[in-house]
C-alpha positions as CSV (number, residue, x, y, z in Angstrom):
1,M,37.5,38.8,20.5
2,P,37.0,37.3,23.9
3,F,34.3,34.7,23.8
4,F,32.1,36.3,26.5
5,N,32.1,39.7,24.8
6,L,30.7,38.0,21.7
7,F,28.4,35.8,23.7
8,I,26.5,38.8,25.2
9,K,26.4,40.8,22.0
10,N,23.0,41.8,20.6
11,I,22.2,39.3,17.8
12,N,21.7,42.2,15.4
13,D,25.4,43.0,15.8
14,Y,26.6,39.5,14.9
15,K,28.8,39.2,11.8
16,A,29.5,36.0,9.9
17,E,33.2,36.3,10.4
18,D,32.7,36.4,14.2
19,K,33.7,33.0,15.8
20,Y,32.6,31.6,19.1
21,D,35.3,30.2,21.5
22,I,33.7,26.8,21.8
23,D,36.2,25.6,24.4
24,G,35.5,28.7,26.5
25,L,31.7,28.1,26.3
26,V,32.2,24.5,27.3
27,H,34.3,25.5,30.2
28,L,31.6,28.0,31.3
29,L,28.9,25.4,31.2
30,Q,31.0,22.9,33.1
31,T,31.6,25.5,35.8
32,L,27.9,26.5,36.0
33,A,27.0,22.8,36.4
34,V,28.8,22.7,39.8
35,N,28.9,26.3,41.0
36,P,26.3,29.0,41.4
37,L,26.9,32.2,39.5
38,E,27.7,34.2,42.6
39,K,30.5,31.9,43.6
40,I,32.0,32.0,40.1
41,D,32.0,35.8,40.2
42,S,33.6,36.0,43.6
43,S,36.3,33.3,42.9
44,K,39.8,34.3,41.9
45,Y,40.3,31.0,40.1
46,Y,38.1,31.8,37.1
47,S,38.9,34.2,34.4
48,F,35.3,34.8,33.2
49,P,34.0,38.4,33.1
50,K,31.5,39.2,35.9
51,L,28.3,37.4,35.2
52,A,26.0,39.2,37.7
53,G,23.2,40.9,35.8
54,M,23.5,38.7,32.8
55,Q,21.2,35.9,34.0
56,D,18.7,36.5,31.2
57,T,21.3,36.1,28.5
58,L,22.7,33.0,30.1
59,V,19.3,31.4,30.5
60,K,18.4,32.0,26.9
61,F,21.7,30.5,25.8
62,V,21.2,27.4,28.0
63,E,17.6,27.0,26.9
64,G,18.6,27.3,23.2
65,L,21.3,24.7,23.6
66,F,19.0,22.3,25.3
67,N,16.3,22.8,22.5
68,L,19.0,22.3,19.9
69,W,19.9,18.9,21.4
70,R,16.2,17.9,21.6
71,N,15.7,18.9,17.9
72,K,18.4,16.5,16.8
73,H,17.7,13.0,15.7
74,R,19.1,11.0,18.6
75,F,20.1,7.3,18.4
76,M,21.8,4.9,20.8
77,I,23.7,1.9,19.4
78,E,24.7,-1.0,21.6
79,K,26.7,-4.0,20.5
80,N,25.4,-7.2,22.2
81,S,25.3,-10.8,21.0
82,F,22.0,-12.0,19.5
83,T,20.3,-14.9,21.3
84,T,17.3,-17.0,20.6
85,V,16.6,-17.4,24.3
86,S,13.7,-15.0,25.0
87,T,14.6,-14.3,28.6
88,D,18.2,-13.4,27.7
89,R,16.9,-11.3,24.8
90,I,14.6,-9.3,27.0
91,Y,17.4,-8.8,29.5
92,K,19.6,-7.3,26.8
93,Q,16.8,-5.1,25.6
94,M,16.2,-3.8,29.1
95,K,19.8,-3.0,29.5
96,L,19.6,-0.7,26.5
97,I,16.4,0.9,27.9
98,K,18.3,1.4,31.2
99,N,21.2,3.1,29.4
100,N,18.9,5.4,27.6
101,S,17.0,6.2,30.8
102,D,20.4,7.1,32.4
103,L,21.3,9.3,29.5
104,K,17.9,11.1,29.7
105,S,18.4,11.6,33.5
106,L,21.9,12.9,33.0
107,V,20.9,15.5,30.3
108,L,17.9,16.7,32.3
109,S,19.8,16.9,35.6
110,V,22.7,18.9,34.1
111,Y,20.4,21.2,32.3
112,R,18.4,21.9,35.4
113,Q,21.4,22.3,37.7
114,I,22.9,24.9,35.3
115,L,19.6,26.9,35.4
116,V,19.5,26.6,39.2
117,N,23.1,27.9,39.5
118,I,22.3,30.8,37.2
119,S,19.3,31.8,39.2
120,N,17.5,29.5,41.7
121,S,14.2,31.3,41.0
122,R,14.2,30.2,37.3
123,V,13.1,26.5,37.8
124,K,9.5,26.5,39.0
125,V,8.0,23.8,36.8
126,L,9.9,20.6,36.1
127,R,9.0,18.9,32.8
128,Q,10.3,15.4,32.0
129,L,11.0,16.3,28.4
130,P,12.2,13.5,26.1
131,S,16.0,14.2,25.9
132,G,17.6,10.8,25.6
133,A,17.8,8.7,22.5
134,Q,14.6,8.5,20.4
135,A,15.6,5.1,19.1
136,G,18.1,2.5,20.2
137,F,19.5,-0.3,18.1
138,I,21.1,-3.5,19.4
139,I,23.6,-4.9,16.9
140,D,25.7,-8.0,16.2
141,K,27.2,-9.9,13.4
142,P,25.3,-13.1,12.4
143,N,27.3,-16.3,11.6
144,V,26.0,-16.8,8.1
145,S,26.5,-20.2,6.5
146,E,28.4,-20.3,3.2
147,K,25.4,-21.5,1.3
148,A,23.4,-18.4,2.4
149,K,26.1,-15.9,1.4
150,L,26.2,-13.6,-1.6
151,N,29.4,-12.8,-3.4
152,Y,29.8,-9.5,-1.6
153,P,32.0,-10.1,1.5
154,L,31.6,-6.5,2.8
155,I,28.1,-7.1,4.1
156,Y,29.3,-10.0,6.2
157,D,31.8,-7.7,8.0
158,M,29.1,-5.2,9.0
159,D,26.8,-4.9,12.0
160,Y,23.2,-6.1,11.8
161,V,20.3,-4.7,13.9
162,W,18.5,-7.5,15.7
163,S,16.3,-5.3,18.1
164,T,15.1,-1.8,18.2
165,V,13.8,0.2,21.2
166,F,11.7,3.4,20.9
167,E,11.3,6.2,23.5
168,P,7.9,7.8,22.6
169,P,6.8,10.2,21.4
170,V,9.1,9.5,18.5
171,I,9.1,12.5,16.1
172,F,11.4,12.8,13.2
173,Y,11.8,15.8,10.8
174,T,13.1,14.8,7.3
175,R,14.3,17.2,4.7
176,I,11.7,16.2,2.1
177,N,8.1,15.1,2.6
178,K,7.1,13.8,-0.8
179,R,8.3,11.0,-3.1
180,G,8.4,11.3,-6.8
181,G,8.9,9.0,-9.9
182,F,9.5,5.3,-10.0
183,F,12.5,3.0,-9.9
184,K,14.1,1.7,-13.1
185,V,15.0,-2.0,-13.2
186,K,18.1,-3.2,-15.0
187,D,18.5,-6.9,-15.7
188,K,22.2,-7.2,-15.1
189,P,24.5,-7.9,-12.2
190,Y,25.9,-4.9,-10.4
191,L,26.4,-5.7,-6.7
192,E,30.2,-6.1,-7.0
193,N,30.4,-2.5,-8.3
194,I,28.9,-0.9,-5.2
195,K,31.6,0.7,-2.9
196,L,30.9,1.8,0.6
197,K,33.1,4.2,2.5
198,N,33.7,3.8,6.2
199,K,31.7,0.7,7.0
200,E,31.4,1.8,10.6
201,N,29.0,4.5,9.3
202,W,26.5,1.9,8.1
203,L,24.1,-0.6,9.7
204,I,22.2,-3.4,8.1
205,F,18.5,-3.7,9.0
206,P,17.3,-7.2,7.9
207,I,13.6,-7.1,7.3
208,L,10.9,-9.4,6.0
209,A,8.6,-7.9,3.3
210,G,6.0,-10.7,3.4
211,T,8.2,-13.7,3.2
212,K,11.0,-12.0,1.2
213,L,14.2,-11.3,3.1
214,I,15.6,-7.9,2.4
215,Y,18.8,-6.5,3.7
216,V,18.5,-2.7,4.1
217,V,22.0,-1.2,4.3
218,V,21.7,2.3,5.7
219,N,24.0,5.3,5.9
220,K,24.0,6.8,9.5
221,D,22.5,10.0,8.1
222,Y,19.3,8.2,7.4
223,F,18.8,6.2,10.6
224,A,15.5,8.0,11.2
225,L,14.1,6.4,8.1
226,A,15.7,3.0,9.0
227,A,14.0,3.2,12.4
228,G,10.7,3.5,10.6
229,T,11.1,0.1,9.1
230,A,10.8,-1.4,12.6
231,N,7.2,-0.1,12.8
232,I,6.2,-1.3,9.4
233,F,8.1,-4.5,8.7
234,E,9.0,-7.7,10.6
235,F,12.7,-7.8,11.6
236,A,14.3,-11.1,10.6
237,G,16.0,-13.0,13.4
238,F,19.6,-14.1,13.1
239,N,18.5,-17.7,13.1
240,V,16.9,-16.8,9.7
241,L,19.8,-14.8,8.3
242,E,22.3,-17.6,9.1
243,H,20.6,-20.1,6.8
244,K,18.6,-18.0,4.2
245,K,20.2,-16.1,1.3
246,P,18.6,-12.6,1.0
247,D,16.1,-12.1,-1.8
248,G,17.2,-8.4,-2.1
249,I,19.6,-5.8,-0.8
250,Y,18.9,-2.1,-0.6
251,F,21.7,0.4,-0.1
252,F,20.3,3.6,1.2
253,G,22.5,6.7,0.9
254,V,25.5,5.7,-1.3
255,D,27.9,8.1,-2.9
256,K,27.0,9.3,-6.4
257,E,30.0,7.7,-8.1
258,N,28.3,4.3,-7.6
259,F,25.7,5.1,-10.2
260,E,25.8,4.7,-13.9
261,S,23.9,7.9,-14.6
262,E,22.3,10.8,-12.9
263,E,18.8,9.6,-13.7
264,D,19.4,6.6,-11.3
265,Y,20.2,8.8,-8.3
266,K,16.7,8.7,-6.9
267,G,16.6,4.9,-7.0
268,V,17.6,2.1,-9.3
269,I,17.3,-1.7,-9.1
270,Y,19.5,-4.4,-10.6
271,K,18.9,-8.1,-11.0
272,E,21.8,-10.4,-10.3
273,E,22.3,-13.6,-12.2
274,D,21.0,-15.7,-9.2
275,G,17.7,-13.7,-9.1
276,T,18.6,-11.5,-6.2
277,Y,17.5,-7.9,-6.6
278,V,20.0,-5.1,-5.6
279,S,18.9,-1.5,-5.3
280,M,20.5,1.7,-4.2
281,I,19.6,5.4,-3.8
282,M,22.0,8.3,-3.5
283,D,23.2,10.2,-0.4
284,D,21.4,13.5,-0.8
285,P,18.8,15.6,1.1
286,I,16.3,15.2,-1.8
287,I,15.7,11.5,-0.9
288,D,15.4,12.1,2.9
289,Y,11.8,10.8,3.1
290,F,10.4,7.5,4.4
291,G,8.5,6.9,1.1
292,Y,11.9,6.2,-0.6
293,M,12.7,3.7,2.1
294,K,9.4,1.8,2.1
295,K,8.5,1.9,-1.6
296,M,11.9,0.6,-2.8
297,I,11.5,-2.4,-0.4
298,L,8.0,-3.0,-1.7
299,T,9.1,-2.7,-5.3
300,M,11.8,-5.4,-4.8
301,H,9.1,-7.5,-3.1
302,N,6.8,-7.1,-6.1
303,L,9.4,-7.9,-8.7
304,L,10.1,-11.2,-6.8
305,I,6.4,-12.0,-6.7
306,I,6.1,-11.4,-10.5
307,D,9.1,-13.6,-11.1
308,E,7.0,-16.3,-9.3
309,K,4.1,-15.6,-11.7
310,K,2.0,-14.3,-8.8
311,L,0.2,-11.0,-8.7
312,P,1.4,-8.1,-6.5
313,I,-1.3,-5.7,-5.4
314,H,-1.0,-2.1,-4.4
315,G,-4.0,-2.0,-2.2
316,A,-5.6,-2.6,1.2
317,L,-7.4,-5.6,2.5
318,A,-9.8,-5.6,5.5
319,E,-11.8,-8.3,7.2
320,I,-15.2,-6.7,8.0
321,K,-17.5,-8.3,10.5
322,L,-21.1,-7.0,11.1
323,K,-23.1,-7.3,14.2
324,S,-25.7,-9.3,12.3
325,G,-23.1,-12.0,11.7
326,Q,-22.3,-11.4,8.1
327,K,-18.6,-10.9,7.3
328,A,-16.4,-10.5,4.2
329,N,-12.8,-9.8,3.1
330,V,-12.7,-6.7,1.0
331,M,-9.6,-5.6,-1.1
332,L,-9.4,-2.1,-2.4
333,V,-6.8,-1.4,-5.1
334,G,-5.4,2.0,-5.8
335,D,-2.3,4.3,-5.8
336,S,-1.4,6.7,-3.0
337,G,-4.3,8.9,-2.1
338,A,-7.0,6.8,-3.8
339,G,-9.0,6.5,-0.5
340,K,-8.2,2.9,0.4
341,S,-7.3,3.4,4.0
342,E,-9.8,6.2,4.4
343,T,-12.7,4.1,3.3
344,I,-11.7,1.2,5.5
345,D,-11.3,3.7,8.4
346,A,-14.8,5.0,7.6
347,L,-16.2,1.5,8.2
348,N,-15.1,1.8,11.8
349,R,-17.4,4.8,12.2
350,L,-20.5,2.8,11.1
351,E,-20.7,1.5,14.6
352,E,-24.4,0.7,14.5
353,N,-23.9,-2.1,12.1
354,V,-20.2,-2.9,12.1
355,S,-18.7,-4.8,15.0
356,E,-15.1,-5.2,13.8
357,V,-12.7,-4.2,11.1
358,N,-9.4,-6.0,10.9
359,I,-6.8,-4.5,8.6
360,L,-4.9,-7.4,7.0
361,I,-3.1,-5.5,4.3
362,D,-2.6,-1.7,4.4
363,D,-0.6,-0.9,1.3
364,M,0.9,-3.8,-0.6
365,G,0.2,-7.5,-0.8
366,S,0.2,-10.4,-3.3
367,L,-2.3,-12.8,-4.7
368,D,-2.0,-16.5,-5.3
369,I,-4.4,-19.2,-6.8
370,T,-4.9,-22.4,-4.9
371,E,-5.4,-25.8,-6.7
372,D,-9.2,-25.5,-6.5
373,G,-9.2,-22.0,-8.1
374,T,-9.6,-19.9,-5.0
375,V,-7.8,-16.6,-5.0
376,I,-6.0,-15.9,-1.7
377,S,-4.0,-12.9,-0.5
378,Y,-0.9,-12.3,1.5
379,G,0.3,-9.1,3.2
380,T,3.8,-7.5,3.3
381,E,3.7,-5.1,6.2
382,T,2.9,-5.1,9.9
383,G,2.3,-1.4,10.0
384,A,1.0,1.6,8.0
385,F,2.6,4.8,6.7
386,V,-0.4,7.1,6.4
387,R,-1.2,10.8,6.1
388,L,-2.3,12.4,9.4
389,D,-5.0,14.4,7.5
390,D,-6.6,11.3,6.2
391,L,-7.1,9.6,9.5
392,Q,-10.1,10.0,11.8
393,P,-9.4,13.0,14.0
394,G,-7.5,12.1,17.1
395,Y,-6.8,8.5,16.0
396,A,-3.0,9.0,15.4
397,Y,-2.7,10.7,18.8
398,S,-4.5,7.8,20.5
399,Q,-1.6,5.7,19.2
400,M,1.1,8.2,20.1
401,D,3.0,5.8,22.3
402,R,3.3,3.2,19.5
403,S,3.8,5.5,16.5
404,I,6.6,7.3,14.7
405,F,5.6,10.8,13.5
406,M,7.2,12.3,10.4
407,N,7.1,16.1,9.8
408,P,3.8,16.4,11.9
409,N,3.5,20.2,11.3
410,E,3.9,20.1,7.5
411,I,1.8,19.3,4.4
412,N,1.6,15.6,3.9
413,A,2.5,14.9,7.5
414,R,2.7,11.2,8.1
415,V,2.6,8.6,10.9
416,I,4.0,5.1,10.9
417,V,1.8,3.0,13.2
418,P,1.9,-0.8,13.7
419,Y,-1.4,-2.5,13.3
420,S,-0.9,-6.3,13.0
421,N,1.3,-9.2,13.8
422,Y,3.6,-10.9,11.3
423,P,1.9,-14.3,11.5
424,D,-1.4,-12.6,10.7
425,I,-0.2,-10.8,7.6
426,I,1.4,-13.8,5.9
427,K,-1.6,-16.0,6.6
428,P,-3.4,-16.8,3.4
429,T,-6.8,-15.0,3.2
430,K,-9.6,-15.6,0.8
431,I,-10.9,-12.5,-1.1
432,D,-14.7,-11.8,-1.4
433,Y,-14.6,-8.4,-3.0
434,F,-12.0,-6.9,-5.2
435,F,-12.6,-3.2,-6.0
436,Y,-10.6,-0.4,-7.8
437,A,-10.7,2.7,-5.6
438,N,-11.9,5.5,-7.9
439,N,-11.2,8.8,-6.1
440,F,-11.9,11.2,-8.9
441,E,-15.5,10.7,-10.1
442,K,-18.4,12.3,-8.2
443,I,-21.5,10.3,-7.5
444,E,-24.5,11.9,-9.2
445,G,-28.0,11.6,-7.8
446,E,-29.1,8.2,-6.6
447,E,-26.1,6.5,-8.4
448,D,-24.6,3.6,-6.4
449,S,-21.0,4.2,-5.5
450,A,-20.1,0.6,-6.4
451,K,-19.9,-0.8,-10.0
452,Y,-19.4,-4.4,-10.9
453,Y,-17.7,-6.3,-13.8
454,T,-18.3,-9.8,-15.1
455,D,-16.1,-9.5,-18.1
456,P,-12.4,-9.9,-17.1
457,E,-11.3,-7.8,-20.1
458,K,-13.4,-4.9,-19.0
459,A,-12.2,-5.2,-15.5
460,Y,-8.6,-5.3,-16.7
461,E,-9.2,-2.0,-18.6
462,I,-10.3,-0.2,-15.4
463,F,-7.5,-1.7,-13.2
464,A,-4.8,-1.3,-15.8
465,A,-5.7,2.4,-16.4
466,G,-4.9,3.2,-12.8
467,A,-6.6,6.6,-12.8
468,R,-6.6,8.8,-9.7
469,M,-6.7,12.4,-8.7
470,A,-3.3,13.1,-7.0
471,K,-3.7,14.5,-3.5
472,G,-0.2,15.8,-2.9
473,T,1.1,12.6,-1.4
474,T,3.7,12.4,-4.2
475,T,5.1,15.1,-6.5
476,E,2.2,14.4,-9.0
477,K,-0.7,16.7,-9.4
478,G,-4.2,16.5,-11.0
479,L,-5.7,13.4,-12.7
480,T,-2.9,10.9,-13.2
481,Y,-2.6,7.4,-14.6
482,S,-0.4,4.6,-13.3
483,Y,-0.5,1.1,-14.8
484,F,-2.5,-1.1,-12.4
485,A,-2.1,1.7,-9.8
486,N,1.2,0.1,-9.1
487,P,4.4,1.9,-10.1
488,F,6.2,-0.5,-7.7
489,G,7.1,-3.5,-9.9
490,A,4.0,-3.7,-12.2
491,V,5.2,-0.9,-14.5
492,Q,8.7,-2.2,-14.7
493,R,7.5,-5.7,-15.6
494,K,4.4,-4.7,-17.6
495,E,4.4,-7.4,-20.2
496,A,4.7,-10.2,-17.6
497,H,2.3,-8.5,-15.2
498,E,-0.4,-8.1,-17.9
499,K,-0.6,-11.9,-18.5
500,I,-0.6,-12.6,-14.8
501,S,-3.3,-9.9,-13.9
502,K,-5.7,-11.1,-16.7
503,R,-5.4,-14.6,-15.4
504,Y,-6.1,-13.6,-11.9
505,L,-9.1,-11.3,-12.7
506,K,-10.6,-14.2,-14.6
507,A,-10.0,-16.6,-11.8
508,M,-11.6,-14.2,-9.3
509,I,-14.7,-13.7,-11.4
510,D,-15.0,-17.4,-12.1
511,S,-14.7,-18.3,-8.4
512,G,-17.4,-15.8,-7.3
513,V,-15.3,-12.9,-6.2
514,V,-17.2,-9.6,-6.7
515,V,-14.9,-7.5,-9.0
516,G,-15.6,-3.9,-9.7
517,E,-14.8,-0.3,-8.7
518,I,-16.0,1.9,-5.8
519,K,-16.1,5.7,-5.9
520,T,-14.4,7.0,-2.8
521,Q,-14.6,10.6,-4.0
522,L,-11.5,11.4,-1.9
523,G,-10.1,13.6,-4.7
524,V,-13.3,15.5,-5.3
525,D,-13.4,18.9,-3.6
526,G,-15.8,19.0,-0.7
527,F,-16.0,15.2,-0.4
528,E,-12.8,14.4,1.4
529,E,-14.7,13.4,4.5
530,T,-18.1,12.3,3.2
531,G,-16.8,10.4,0.1
532,P,-15.1,7.6,1.9
533,L,-18.0,7.4,4.3
534,I,-20.5,7.0,1.4
535,A,-18.2,4.3,-0.1
536,A,-18.1,2.5,3.3
537,Q,-21.9,2.5,3.5
538,A,-22.1,1.0,0.0
539,M,-19.7,-1.8,1.1
540,L,-21.8,-2.3,4.2
541,N,-24.9,-2.7,2.1
542,L,-23.1,-5.4,-0.1
543,I,-22.0,-7.4,2.9
544,E,-25.4,-7.3,4.5
545,K,-26.8,-9.1,1.4
546,R,-24.3,-12.0,1.8
547,D,-25.2,-15.3,3.4
548,V,-23.9,-15.7,6.9
């Protein structure tokens, strides 16, 4: 069937066995890019059917093709040598920006010229729609010293990302929008068994989770998830890679034959003999969600922290300053949807008394004890991966030029927004309040939303139970329990974690840290908005009683 006869058919007449003549369609678009429709019809050099009177069909086709392009995840990759000289580095980044700008201009100009040549009355409003690459990666190979190498030569023959450029608004649609389960840990070496096909289809994103260096080796089909790491973790410079052995490697999107069993497909972690953690997840649409990227990285971080006999924390830490001069560092512990970020965000709305709220840890951190018994915290991430519905209305959109939106029109829509600088998150911070975020119990009458514990064993019972009302952020539903609200390392190393956590809870109580739980009521119907605000007010009352 001639391509144009099929091209103008009513969509209701289309049959699956019909085939478009792609070459013919490309030829038509090329011709329309330089010649008006009337000239094509009158020329004896073209074999197209007469196009006059078919402008509406042509316009719909061109608009549909343009929208198809814009709905794709679009990336630009440029190979350019890494440099420690800041001026040279900026020049190379600007070159990538210029290339992307040229691509956007080319796509828009061709699209508009075709519409003009179909009918010059069609283009009345010009919209500078995003149509270049959404993200650009600058890549190179670091010159890694022998002492910093692992026994896996392939990763030293692959390209590493040393800079990322975003073209906002950055919106990615993934095939899944929830994460489920937790990652099994196997204490045996496995790195040498992992096989990657077509190394040119992979990039390595070297990131720092806290101070832990993780190589994230990503299949090209998941570059949208890899791009998200740039908004939430610090990228490690080549000057670090060349002299430091990675603490962990994460292979994202490997073939299923690499796994020992089907139950490992959605994430498994191995521990090499030298203490390096190696994880992988399968190449399948059911893992196409940023939660699988972020949480695996944090799980490896937490396992490394436990190996050091320190305490990983699934929680948020904020420095709260009042207009009266009082201030305090408050840590809220809880699993996804417990109300940690929501309560801290509610503090910002208490503008009459609160002057400043600085988020130091959004989701995962670690605790250490100094020689004098003071408990201090460290962060892992420079950004946050949060539900749009749980943020103050309009906040995410006020940060649109810095954020990455994931599935914004779906349930559990998320945004990845940077909130801090790397030196700030790895700076040791003393804790004043350490609360478990209880999102499932309703406050009755005049009951205080905060409860305190002076017995470390009782405090351990509350934190270890890890109770919460699941809010749909994962595949869990209803009242659930997760050991220490931390399925990211604590569960996998429960015996070691129990000893560490009891020691840390005792150290906190002994050193004057207020330990307890606070009812956010985020999982109670009807209190999704007011619950965190009530909890924030209770926190404010506590801080006001502190000495300046």
